[in-house]
SEVO-806416 format. One record per residue: residue in three letters; z, y, x of N, C-alpha, C in turn. Coordinates in steps of 0.001 Angstrom, whole numbers, plus 524288, in hexadecimal, padded with zeros to 5 digits. Layout:
SEVO-806416
> Ala,Z,Y,X,Z,Y,X,Z,Y,X;
...
***
This chain:
SEVO-806416
> Met,866E8,6DBEF,9FD9E,86C47,6E036,9FCDF,8699A,6E4C1,A0009;
> Gln,86C02,6E939,9FE38,86A48,6EC69,A0378,86F9A,6F0C1,A03BC;
> Leu,86F5B,6F1F6,A0780,87502,6F62C,A0757,874FD,6FA75,A03F8;
> Ala,87962,6FD05,A0278,878D8,70202,A0033,87768,70643,A02B3;
> Cys,87472,709C3,A00BD,87423,70E0A,A04AD,87886,711F7,A0570;
> Glu,878B2,714CD,A0895,87E08,71725,A0AE6,87C2E,71B71,A0B2F;
> Gly,87A52,71D27,A083A,8770C,723C7,A085E,87414,7256C,A0BAD;
> Glu,8709A,72951,A0A9C,86C2B,72975,A0C0C,86AAD,72B72,A12B3;
> Arg,868B8,72948,A1564,867CC,72C56,A1A53,864C2,73254,A1BE3;
> Gly,86731,733F8,A1DC4,8645D,73B6F,A1E92,85F3A,73976,A1F49;
> Val,85C3D,73C87,A1DA6,855E0,73C93,A1E3C,8547D,7423B,A2276;
> Gly,85054,74115,A239A,84C34,74496,A26CA,84B6A,7487D,A22D3;
> Arg,84956,74CBE,A258C,84596,7514E,A224E,83FC7,74FEE,A25EF;
> Gly,83B08,75060,A211A,833F5,7514A,A235F,8324D,75499,A226F;
> Trp,82F29,75611,A24E1,82BE8,75A1F,A23EE,82570,758DE,A24EF;
> Tyr,82250,75CA3,A23DC,81D86,75C49,A242D,81A2D,75EBA,A27D9;
> Asn,81788,75B11,A2C84,81425,75B13,A2E99,80EB5,75CC1,A2E07;
> Gly,80C27,76150,A2B1D,807E7,76092,A2805,8093F,75DD6,A22D7;
> Ser,80719,75951,A21FC,80649,755B2,A1B5F,80B3B,7531A,A1CBF;
> Lys,80D42,74FF5,A2264,80FB6,74D17,A2365,81585,74C83,A2393;
> Arg,8190C,74ABA,A20AE,81EA3,749C8,A2014,82042,7488C,A26A0;
> Ile,823EB,74A8A,A2960,8252C,74A73,A2CA8,82C82,7498F,A2D84;
> Trp,82E7B,74402,A2E0F,8324E,744DC,A2CD3,83620,7449C,A338D;
> Ser,8391C,746D2,A32DB,83D86,74726,A38C5,83F5F,74469,A39A8;
> Asn,841D5,74042,A3607,845EB,73AEC,A3957,842D4,734C6,A3903;
> Val,83CEC,735EB,A3765,83ABB,730C7,A3651,83BF3,72CA6,A3B90;
> Val,83E60,72968,A3C05,83FC1,72623,A41B8,83AC3,72253,A417D;
> Ala,836AB,72412,A4789,83428,720DF,A4927,834A1,71C00,A4A8E;
> Thr,834A9,71723,A4756,83626,71269,A491E,8337C,70E0B,A4D85;
> Asp,833C1,70D9D,A4F16,82FE3,7075F,A51EC,83091,7035B,A5017;
> Ser,83441,702C2,A4A78,835F5,6FDFD,A48F9,831CE,6FA26,A4513;
> Pro,82EE6,6F57A,A45BA,82CE5,6F3D3,A41EB,82D78,6F333,A3BC6;
> Ile,832D1,6F2EE,A3C01,833C8,6F292,A3806,833F1,6F773,A32B4;
> Ile,82FAF,6F4E2,A2E4F,83188,6F788,A2A9D,83347,6F6FA,A2404;
> Ile,83712,6F8A3,A22FD,83A28,6F792,A1EA7,837AC,6F8D1,A1997;
> Ala,83795,6F4F8,A14FC,83492,6F67A,A11A6,836B2,6F98A,A0D5B;
> Leu,83713,6FC28,A0B81,83AF8,700AF,A088E,83800,6FDDC,A0226;
> Asp,83888,6FAC2,A015F,83713,6F6FD,9FBAC,83A21,6F94B,9F681;
> Tyr,83AF2,6FDAD,9F43A,83F30,6FF23,9F0B8,83E17,70191,9ED7E;
> Pro,83F7B,70215,9E78F,83C9A,70552,9E3BC,83FA3,70A87,9E441;
> Ser,84309,70C8A,9E5D9,844A7,711B6,9E5E9,845A0,7148F,9EB47;
> Leu,84587,718CA,9EC5C,845FA,71D31,9F1B1,84C2C,71B51,9F254;
> Asp,84E42,71A84,9F090,85416,719A0,9F034,8570F,71576,9F312;
> Ala,8542D,710E9,9F109,8536F,70C68,9F38F,85071,70ADD,9F927;
> Ala,84BD0,70E49,9F8A5,84ABE,70DDA,9FF87,84D51,7106C,A0226;
> Leu,84E42,713A6,9FF27,853C2,717B3,A0537,85821,715BD,A0598;
> Cys,8597D,712D9,A024A,85F8D,710CF,A02DC,85D28,70A9F,A06A5;
> Met,859FA,709DE,A06E8,8595C,70629,A0B2C,8577E,7093C,A106A;
> Ala,8558B,70CEF,A1089,85318,70FA0,A1551,85785,7110C,A16C0;
> Asp,85B11,71334,A15A0,85F6F,714C3,A1835,86335,71114,A1A8B;
> Gln,86251,70CB2,A196C,8650A,70705,A1B82,8614E,70570,A1E81;
> Leu,85C1C,7087E,A22F4,85AA7,706B6,A2563,858F9,70ACD,A29F2;
> Asp,8585B,70A1A,A2F6A,85872,70E23,A31FB,85024,70E74,A3475;
> Pro,850B1,7146C,A33AB,849AD,715B1,A350B,84800,713DA,A3B57;
> Ala,84CE4,713E1,A3DB4,84BED,712CA,A4239,84A2D,70C5F,A4544;
> Arg,84A1A,708A9,A3F0A,849D4,704C5,A3FF0,84688,700BB,A3D88;
> Cys,84345,70476,A3A3F,84174,702DD,A3554,83DBF,70589,A34AF;
> Arg,83882,704D2,A3280,8364C,7093D,A2CB1,83619,70624,A27E1;
> Val,83423,70AC6,A2547,833C1,70996,A1F99,82EBB,70917,A1D5F;
> Lys,82FB8,70601,A190E,82B98,7053A,A15B2,82BB9,705D1,A0F5F;
> Val,82789,708DA,A0D28,82904,70B60,A07A3,824CC,709AE,A048C;
> Gly,8244C,706A4,A0230,82016,70478,9FE3D,81EFA,706F5,9F8CC;
> Lys,81D57,70486,9F58C,818FA,707E7,9F1A1,81EBF,70952,9EEA2;
> Glu,82187,704BB,9ECD5,825DA,70583,9E7C7,82960,70AB8,9E86E;
> Leu,82C43,709A2,9EE90,82F03,70D8D,9EFCC,82A5D,7137E,9F092;
> Phe,827BC,71368,9F196,823CB,71972,9F3AA,82274,71B0F,9EEEB;
> Thr,820BD,7170C,9E94A,81F3C,71A6D,9E4B2,823D9,71AA0,9E02B;
> Arg,828AB,7180F,9E292,82C67,71A18,9DF43,82F02,71FB4,9E1BF;
> Ser,82FD3,71EA2,9E71E,8310F,72381,9EAD1,82D62,727AF,9EBF8;
> Gly,82A72,72793,9ECC6,826E9,72AD5,9EE03,825F0,72D71,9F4A3;
> Pro,825D6,73197,9F6BB,82746,731B8,9FC3C,82B7F,73341,9FB6A;
> Ala,8301B,7349E,9F897,833DC,7352F,9F990,836B1,72F8A,9FD11;
> Val,834F5,72C15,9FD6E,836FA,72834,9FFE3,83648,72704,A0552;
> Leu,82FB3,72949,A0658,82FA5,72A63,A0C59,83252,730AC,A0E07;
> Glu,832E6,73313,A0B45,837C1,73811,A0DAC,83D94,73542,A0EBA;
> Ala,83E5A,732DB,A0A7A,843A2,730BE,A0C1D,8440F,72B8B,A11BD;
> Leu,840AE,72A21,A12F0,8402B,725C2,A15D3,8402B,72997,A1B17;
> His,83D16,72D07,A1BF5,83A4F,72EC0,A1EA6,83DE9,73203,A21AD;
> Gly,841B0,73349,A1E30,84679,737D6,A1EB3,84B7B,7344A,A200B;
> Arg,84B34,72FF2,A2043,84E61,72BAB,A2278,84D5D,72A48,A2810;
> Gly,847C0,72BDC,A2869,846BF,729DA,A2EB8,842AA,72529,A2F12;
> Phe,840D5,722AF,A2B55,83D27,71D7F,A2BBC,838A1,71EF4,A2B4F;
> Glu,834F9,71D9D,A2D92,831E0,71C10,A2CF0,82F9D,71938,A282D;
> Val,82B00,71ABA,A2581,82929,71976,A2015,8237B,7161B,A2119;
> Phe,82415,710F2,A1FE4,81CC1,70FB4,A1E11,81D7E,70FEF,A18E1;
> Leu,81921,712EC,A1666,81782,714D7,A11F7,814FF,70E95,A0F60;
> Asp,816EA,70A82,A0CE6,81340,706B6,A0AFC,810E7,706AE,A057C;
> Leu,80CF2,709BC,A05BA,80ADE,70B09,A00E5,804F9,7073E,9FF86;
> Lys,8026D,7052D,A025A,7FD63,70227,A0453,7F8ED,70634,A014B;
> Phe,7F88B,70BD6,A0242,7F2CD,70D96,A00C1,7EF01,70B84,9FF22;
> His,7ECF0,709BA,9F9DC,7E6BF,70744,9F826,7E453,70A11,9F590;
> Asp,7DF9A,70D74,9F69C,7DF48,71065,9F2AE,7D8E7,71194,9F627;
> Ile,7D55E,71589,9F3EC,7D073,718D7,9F5A3,7D48E,71BA2,9FAC9;
> Pro,7CF55,71C61,9FE8D,7D108,71E55,A04A4,7D52A,723CB,A0479;
> Asn,7D09D,725BD,9FF92,7D36A,72C96,A0136,7D959,72BB6,9FE55;
> Thr,7DB21,727E9,9FA16,7DFCF,728F8,9F768,7E4BB,725D8,9FAAD;
> Val,7E2CA,722F4,9FE77,7E5CA,72040,A020A,7E7DB,722EA,A053E;
> Ala,7E095,725EC,A080F,7E325,729C4,A0C4E,7E7C0,72E32,A0C0F;
> Ser,7E739,72EF2,A06CB,7EA4D,7340C,A0522,7EF6B,73158,A04F2;
> Ala,7F0C9,72CD1,A02B4,7F682,72AF4,A028E,7F6C4,7298A,A06FA;
> Val,7F5A3,72852,A0A96,7F6B0,72657,A1034,7F898,72C21,A1321;
> Gln,7F401,72FF7,A11F2,7F8DC,73417,A1507,7FD53,7373A,A1332;
> Ala,7FC68,73676,A0D90,802DD,73878,A0AFA,806D3,734F3,A0C3A;
> Ala,80455,73054,A0D84,80AB1,72CE6,A0EB2,80A3C,72E73,A15DE;
> Ala,80673,72EE3,A18FC,80865,7312E,A1F26,80B51,73648,A1D03;
> Glu,80995,73AE9,A1A4A,80A05,73FF4,A1A92,8118C,73F4D,A1936;
> Gln,8131B,73AAF,A16E1,8185C,738D6,A15B4,81A8A,73855,A199A;
> Gly,81815,73762,A1EC0,81AA4,73452,A234B,81DD5,72F81,A2427;
> Val,81AB5,72A93,A2026,81A19,726F3,A20E1,81A17,7276A,A26B3;
> Trp,81AE6,72016,A2894,81A36,71E94,A2DE2,81413,71BDC,A2DA1;
> Met,81554,7178B,A26D0,81002,7143F,A27F0,80EC9,714B3,A20F0;
> Val,809E4,71441,A1F20,807AF,713F4,A1AD8,8027B,70FB9,A1A35;
> Asn,801C1,70D25,A16A1,7FF1A,70945,A1557,7FB02,70A9D,A118C;
> Val,7F61D,706FA,A130B,7F314,70715,A0EDA,7F0A2,701CE,A0D93;
> His,7ED79,6FEB9,A0A54,7EAB5,6F99A,A099A,7E6AD,6F936,A0D9A;
> Ala,7E504,6F522,A0F83,7E0E3,6F4E7,A1303,7DCDB,6F424,A0F7B;
> Ser,7DE02,6F0EF,A0B89,7DB51,6F088,A0751,7D8B9,6F536,A0542;
> Gly,7DA31,6F8F8,A05DC,7D543,6FE84,A0495,7D165,6FE56,A064E;
> Gly,7D128,6FD4D,A0B3D,7CAAD,6FD52,A0E34,7CCD0,7019A,A121B;
> Arg,7C7CF,701A2,A14CE,7C785,7056F,A1A35,7C7A1,70B67,A1A20;
> Gln,7C5CF,70CAA,A15E8,7C351,71102,A13C9,7C8EC,71439,A11C3;
> Met,7CBB1,71133,A1084,7D232,71338,A0D23,7D489,712DB,A1243;
> Met,7D5A3,70F42,A1605,7D716,70F6E,A1B0E,7D606,713AC,A1EC9;
> Glu,7D2E5,7137F,A1FC6,7CF9A,717F9,A2294,7CFF6,71D90,A1F94;
> Ala,7D19E,71DAE,A1C42,7D247,724CB,A1984,7D7CA,724A3,A1A14;
> Ala,7DC47,72077,A1897,7E134,72229,A1AE5,7E380,723D2,A211D;
> Val,7E034,72062,A23D3,7E16B,722CC,A295C,7DE62,727D8,A2B07;
> Gln,7D97E,72A27,A2A1E,7D951,72D12,A294F,7DAF9,732AE,A2696;
> Arg,7DC85,731C6,A240E,7E12E,73656,A21BE,7E57A,736D9,A25F9;
> Leu,7E86A,731DA,A25B9,7EB2A,732D8,A2875,7E985,73556,A2F4E;
> Asp,7E6BC,733F2,A3151,7E42C,736E1,A361A,7E30C,73C4C,A33EF;
> Gln,7E018,73E79,A2FE5,7DF28,74340,A2E39,7E3DA,7465D,A2F1B;
> Asn,7E86D,743FB,A2D80,7EDB6,74770,A2D80,7F038,74556,A2F93;
> Ala,7F062,7456B,A3593,7F3B1,74351,A3945,7F769,740A1,A3719;
> Leu,7F6D3,73C4F,A33E0,7FCC0,739E2,A3198,7FC48,73612,A3580;
> Thr,8038C,7333E,A369C,80011,72E0D,A39B7,8046E,72A15,A377C;
> Thr,80599,729C8,A3420,8077C,72559,A307C,804A1,720D5,A3125;
> His,8069D,71B6A,A30CD,8025D,71702,A3223,8018D,71658,A2CEF;
> Leu,7FC95,715A0,A2F46,7F8F8,712A9,A28B0,7F858,70C8F,A2AA3;
> Ile,7FC0C,709E4,A2711,7F860,703BC,A2577,7F547,701E9,A21EC;
> Ala,7F516,6FD56,A22D9,7F1BB,6FBB1,A1F3F,7F486,6F72E,A1DF1;
> Val,7F446,6F577,A169D,7F647,6F041,A15E1,7F0FE,6EA07,A15A1;
> Thr,7F312,6E759,A1714,7EEE6,6E41D,A1852,7EE95,6E0B6,A1192;
> Val,7F23C,6DCFC,A13FC,7F36C,6DB5E,A0CE0,7F70B,6D9BB,A0EC1;
> Leu,7FA06,6DA89,A0A16,7FF17,6D8CA,A06FD,802C7,6D547,A07CF;
> Thr,80779,6D58C,A0A9E,809E1,6D0D6,A0DAB,80BBC,6CC97,A07C3;
> Ser,80B99,6CDFF,A03C8,80CF9,6CA6B,9FE33,80717,6C724,9FD3A;
> Met,802FE,6C955,A00FD,7FE6C,6C52C,9FFFA,7FCF1,6C08A,A0085;
> Gln,7FAE1,6BC2C,9FEA6,7F877,6B9F3,A0243,7F0E8,6B89C,A0248;
> Ala,7EFDE,6B40E,A046E,7EA22,6B31B,A03B4,7E91A,6B47C,9FC7F;
> Ala,7EA3A,6B0B8,9FA5B,7EA2E,6B0C8,9F41A,7E8CC,6B4FE,9F104;
> Asp,7ED71,6B969,9F36F,7ED51,6BE22,9F03F,7E935,6C153,9F2AC;
> Leu,7E6A1,6BF44,9F6D8,7E25F,6C32C,9FA18,7DCD8,6C083,9F658;
> Ala,7DBE4,6BCA7,9F431,7D8BC,6B899,9F2E8,7D929,6BC13,9ED59;
> Glu,7DCA4,6BC84,9E9CD,7DD8D,6BDE1,9E638,7DB37,6C4E5,9E46D;
> Leu,7D97F,6C60F,9E877,7D856,6CA6C,9E98A,7D318,6CBC7,9ECB8;
> Gly,7CF98,6C6F7,9EB9C,7CB8B,6C51C,9EC73,7CAD6,6C706,9F3EF;
> Ile,7CE90,6C5AF,9F7E0,7CCAA,6C5C7,9FC0B,7CF17,6BFC6,9FEA8;
> Lys,7CAC0,6BD20,A004F,7C9C6,6B6C1,A0248,7CAC8,6B861,A0695;
> Ala,7CCD2,6BA9C,A0A6A,7CBBB,6BB3E,A1088,7D2FB,6B8E0,A0EFB;
> Pro,7D39E,6B461,A13EE,7D91F,6B469,A160D,7DC79,6B87D,A1764;
> Leu,7E163,6B8AB,A14AA,7E3EE,6BE26,A13A3,7E5E0,6C0F3,A1A62;
> Ala,7E56C,6BC3C,A1E9E,7E86E,6BEB5,A2282,7E157,6C288,A250B;
> Glu,7DBEC,6BEDB,A23A4,7D6F1,6C266,A2480,7D7EC,6C591,A215F;
> His,7D9EF,6C65A,A1CFB,7D8E5,6CD47,A1AB7,7DD7E,6D14C,A1DD1;
> Val,7E12E,6CEB1,A1D4E,7E54E,6D22B,A1FCD,7E1BE,6D3C2,A25AB;
> Glu,7E0F9,6D094,A28D2,7DD7D,6D314,A2EA6,7D847,6D64B,A2D07;
> Arg,7D53E,6D53F,A28AD,7D182,6D9AD,A2845,7D331,6DE24,A2589;
> Leu,7D78C,6DF27,A22B3,7D9E1,6E445,A1F38,7DD84,6E6D8,A2564;
> Ala,7DF97,6E425,A28B1,7E0D3,6E616,A2E0C,7DCD5,6E882,A312C;
> Leu,7DA38,6E587,A31BB,7D5CB,6E7B3,A351E,7D40F,6EECE,A32C7;
> Leu,7D0CD,6EE43,A2CC3,7CF6D,6F148,A2A4F,7D1E2,6F5BB,A2AE9;
> Ala,7D99E,6F52A,A2A07,7DC07,6FA3C,A2C0D,7DC82,6FBDD,A2F96;
> Lys,7DB26,6F71C,A3496,7DB21,6FA01,A39D9,7D6AF,6FD14,A3A70;
> Gln,7D1F4,6FAF1,A39D8,7CD18,6FE39,A39B5,7CD36,7049B,A34E6;
> Ser,7D1C9,702D3,A31CF,7D07D,70717,A2F1A,7D439,70D22,A3215;
> Gly,7D6BA,70A89,A35D4,7DA63,70F4E,A3881,7E078,70F0E,A3774;
> Leu,7E185,70A5A,A34B8,7E693,708FB,A332F,7E995,707A6,A37D2;
> Gln,7EE97,707D4,A374D,7F0DA,7062A,A3BA6,7F4D5,7009B,A3B4F;
> Gly,7F48D,6FED2,A36D9,7F5E8,6F9A9,A36DA,7F555,6F79F,A3178;
> Val,7F860,6F3ED,A303F,7F892,6F16B,A2C24,7FCFA,6EE91,A2A8E;
> Val,7FE79,6EDBC,A2504,80280,6EA90,A2364,7FFD6,6E4D7,A21B0;
> Cys,80304,6E179,A248F,80061,6DC7E,A257A,804AF,6D940,A25B6;
> Ser,804ED,6D3BF,A2479,809F5,6D000,A2421,8096D,6CDCE,A2A23;
> Ala,80D80,6CCD9,A2C1E,81031,6CBEF,A31C3,80A8E,6C72E,A3409;
> Gln,80A11,6C347,A2EF0,80654,6BF77,A2FFB,8014D,6C11E,A3248;
> Glu,7FF7D,6C68A,A323C,7FAB0,6C6E8,A333B,7FA0C,6CD71,A36E2;
> Ser,7FFE1,6CDA7,A393B,80092,6D091,A3BA1,7FD09,6D03A,A429C;
> Ala,7FD95,6CB17,A43A8,7FC75,6C989,A48C1,7F575,6CC25,A47B7;
> Arg,7F265,6C8B0,A451E,7EDD4,6C93A,A452E,7EBFB,6CF1B,A4491;
> Ile,7EF44,6D01A,A3F99,7ECED,6D74E,A4141,7EE04,6D9BD,A45C4;
> Lys,7F25B,6D7C8,A4867,7F39C,6DA83,A4F16,7EE10,6DA73,A51F2;
> Thr,7EBDE,6D420,A50EC,7E8D9,6D2EC,A53CC,7E275,6D605,A52F0;
> Leu,7E2BC,6D70A,A4D49,7DDD8,6D99A,A4C6C,7DDD7,6DF2F,A4BFB;
> Cys,7E1A1,6E21D,A4B70,7E218,6E7C8,A4B43,7E4F2,6E89A,A4F52;
> Gly,7E79D,6E65F,A52E2,7E9DC,6E975,A586D,7F0B2,6E838,A56E7;
> Glu,7F2E1,6E880,A5B37,7F956,6EADD,A5B2E,7FAAB,6EF43,A595A;
> Ser,7F76A,6F2E2,A5A4A,7F948,6F928,A576E,7FA1C,6FA54,A5190;
> Phe,7F71E,6F69F,A4E99,7F55B,6F701,A48EE,7FB35,6F50E,A47AF;
> Leu,7FD65,6F7D4,A4370,8027E,6F589,A420E,80155,6F12F,A3C32;
> Lys,80665,6EE45,A3D0D,8060B,6E7B5,A3982,80A76,6EA5F,A36B7;
> Val,80AF4,6EB8B,A3331,80E63,6EDBF,A2D5F,8102A,6E833,A2B5F;
> Thr,81507,6E356,A2D49,81635,6E032,A2A0C,81867,6E02B,A23FB;
> Pro,817D5,6DFA7,A20C2,81C79,6DC72,A1D9E,81D8A,6D884,A1D33;
> Gly,8208E,6D87B,A1A01,8208E,6D036,A1835,824EB,6CF0D,A1C70;
> Ile,82503,6D154,A1E7B,82AC9,6CFEA,A240A,82E8D,6CDBC,A217E;
> Arg,831DD,6CA7C,A22E2,83643,6C794,A2014,838FF,6C5BB,A2650;
> Pro,83D6B,6C6C6,A25ED,84096,6C4C6,A28AC,844D2,6BFB9,A2924;
> Ser,8466B,6BD06,A2B78,847E5,6B7F5,A2BCF,84BED,6B832,A2675;
> Phe,84DF3,6BD49,A25C0,85347,6BBC0,A2211,84FB7,6BDFA,A1D2B;
> Ala,84BF2,6BE58,A1C33,849F9,6C094,A1772,8450B,6BDB8,A14E3;
> Val,8462A,6BCF2,A0E06,84092,6BB1F,A0CB8,8393C,6BD5A,A0C2A;
> Ala,836F9,6BA14,A0C3A,830DC,6BC58,A0AE5,8309C,6BE54,A06BE;
> Asn,83223,6BE82,A02E5,8317E,6C093,9FD2D,82D38,6C0AF,9FBB6;
> Asp,828FA,6C67F,9F98D,823E9,6C4BC,9F7B7,820BA,6C561,9FB57;
> Gln,820A6,6C570,9FFEA,81DA1,6C5C1,A03B1,81D1B,6C236,A07B8;
> Gln,816F5,6BFB1,A0761,8168B,6BA16,A08C3,815C6,6BA8F,A0D94;
> Arg,8128A,6BDCA,A1285,81037,6BC0E,A1627,814B6,6BFE1,A19BA;
> Thr,81A25,6BBED,A1A73,81EA5,6C034,A1D38,81F8C,6BDCF,A22BA;
> Met,82312,6C046,A2592,823E3,6BE7E,A2BB9,82ACA,6C285,A2CF3;
> Ser,82B25,6BE5B,A307E,83096,6C201,A319A,82E84,6C5BF,A3652;
> Pro,83259,6CB40,A374C,8314D,6D003,A3A9F,82D85,6CB68,A3F15;
> Ser,83276,6C9A8,A41A4,82F68,6C76F,A4721,82B73,6C4D0,A47E3;
> Glu,829BD,6C2F4,A43E2,82593,6BF08,A43F8,821B9,6C3F2,A4423;
> Ala,8222D,6C719,A3F3F,81CB9,6CB37,A3D7B,81C05,6CF92,A4375;
> Ile,82146,6D0AD,A45A9,81EAC,6D536,A493B,81C3C,6D102,A4EB7;
> Ala,81EDA,6CB59,A4F44,81CE2,6C9BF,A5280,81568,6C620,A5158;
> Ala,814B9,6C6E9,A4C63,80FD0,6C609,A49CA,80C53,6CC20,A4BBD;
> Gly,80F43,6D021,A4A31,80B03,6D4FE,A4C8B,80C3C,6D9C1,A4957;
> Ser,80FBF,6D828,A4514,810B3,6DC55,A4248,814CA,6E0BC,A466F;
> Ser,811C8,6E666,A4330,81325,6EB29,A47CA,819B8,6ED89,A42F1;
> His,819F5,6ED1F,A3E04,81D45,6EDFB,A398A,81F81,6E925,A35A4;
> Leu,82296,6EA34,A33E4,8258B,6E6F2,A3053,826D0,6E7C3,A2C0C;
> Val,82567,6E784,A2728,82847,6EA96,A231B,82CA7,6E5F3,A2014;
> Ile,8304B,6E7BD,A1EF4,83479,6E2E0,A1E09,838FC,6E609,A1A34;
> Gly,838E7,6E4BF,A1669,83B19,6E669,A11DA,83FA5,6E490,A0FF4;
> Arg,840D2,6E01F,A0CD8,843F0,6DDAE,A0B06,8476C,6DBED,A0DC3;
> Pro,846E6,6D932,A11DF,84A05,6D692,A1664,84F1E,6DC27,A1838;
> Val,84C61,6E046,A1824,84EFD,6E425,A193C,8528D,6E5F6,A1482;
> Thr,84F03,6E8BF,A10CD,8503A,6EC26,A0E29,8539C,6E771,A08D8;
> Gln,8539F,6E374,A0925,8564C,6E061,A0544,85AE5,6DDCA,A088D;
> Ala,85C14,6DED5,A0C28,86175,6DD4D,A1134,86629,6DE47,A1107;
> Asp,86AD4,6DD28,A0F79,86E77,6DF0B,A0EDC,86F4A,6E461,A1284;
> Asp,86C1C,6E31B,A180B,87017,6E738,A1A77,86A3F,6E900,A1D07;
> Pro,866CC,6ED61,A1B51,86105,6ED4F,A1DFD,86078,6ED32,A22B1;
> Met,86362,6F00C,A26EA,86267,6F1E9,A2BAA,86471,6EC31,A2EF0;
> Val,8684E,6E9CC,A2C85,86816,6E4C0,A2E1F,862C2,6E118,A2FC0;
> Ala,86172,6E0B9,A2A2B,85DE4,6DC9C,A2A06,857EF,6E0E7,A2CFD;
> Leu,856DD,6E4CB,A2D8F,853EB,6E7BB,A323B,8548E,6E638,A3769;
> Glu,85960,6E6B8,A379D,85C36,6E41C,A3EB7,859DD,6DE0B,A3F0E;
> Ala,85A86,6DCC3,A3AE3,85998,6D69D,A3C73,854E6,6D4C5,A3E1F;
> Ile,85002,6D92B,A3B1B,84BDC,6D92F,A3A8B,84A1D,6DBC7,A41AD;
> Glu,84B4F,6E144,A423C,84C17,6E244,A472D,84DE5,6DE85,A4A7E;
> Ala,850B8,6D9A1,A4B73,8532B,6D679,A4F71,84EF9,6D3B2,A4EAE;
> Glu,84BC4,6D193,A4BBD,8486B,6CC55,A49D5,843C6,6CF44,A4E07;
> Leu,84402,6D432,A4EA0,83DF6,6D61D,A502D,83EBC,6D881,A55D7;
> Gly,8452B,6D8B3,A57A0,84797,6DB1D,A5C86,846CF,6DF8A,A5B31;
> Val,847BA,6E336,A5908,84532,6E989,A59C0,84B28,6EAFF,A5953;
> His,84C42,6F165,A59BB,850C9,6F209,A58E5,85491,6F000,A5C8B;
***
């Protein structure tokens, strides 16, 4: 159950610096928490966003919400002060992915991602496009989806153990110039060793003690994930389906010893 919306928070104004959209009131936060706004409509996503504090979390916009709402959702969230992770997992030929990443960065998003399985040329093209246009959006790669197990990889013809395949893709992403990967918390420690402390490790499948695992298989608690080496934690239903989302967020902060 969620709290009812109590009216729209005031929104800031954006302007363009060259081709990049700049927002006057986006709050730069050092919180490791990213709340997944997995909603089918703009109104529902903004209703939840208006119950959160942009100084205490970032938000993630995924495929369904962006496909239904388009760039309007980014404008609305930026106007409310949120840094946004645009989770569209681009995977296509190099020039197409580079253009898509550029378009996302020009909307002012904090982070965007691609599939590492698209290969070195695809990832390098995206990095080069950002550099050529002086765009500072964080670019990371998806390794293996947290819903997948070794048997799923085997069906795709990938015979390597799951952990080995994740490590291979993480190294490829780093070598291609990306700043991090999406990975499960179980893989964070090894990726930290392979790719370094500053290499971002964005971890979905985070389930606080008060939540159930649902459809993600490789899960871990917030404190366990940070201890394992994750740099950012993607958390959805434990917060967005809570009776009071901010109380749930505060419980996670307390577990992490932040704020």
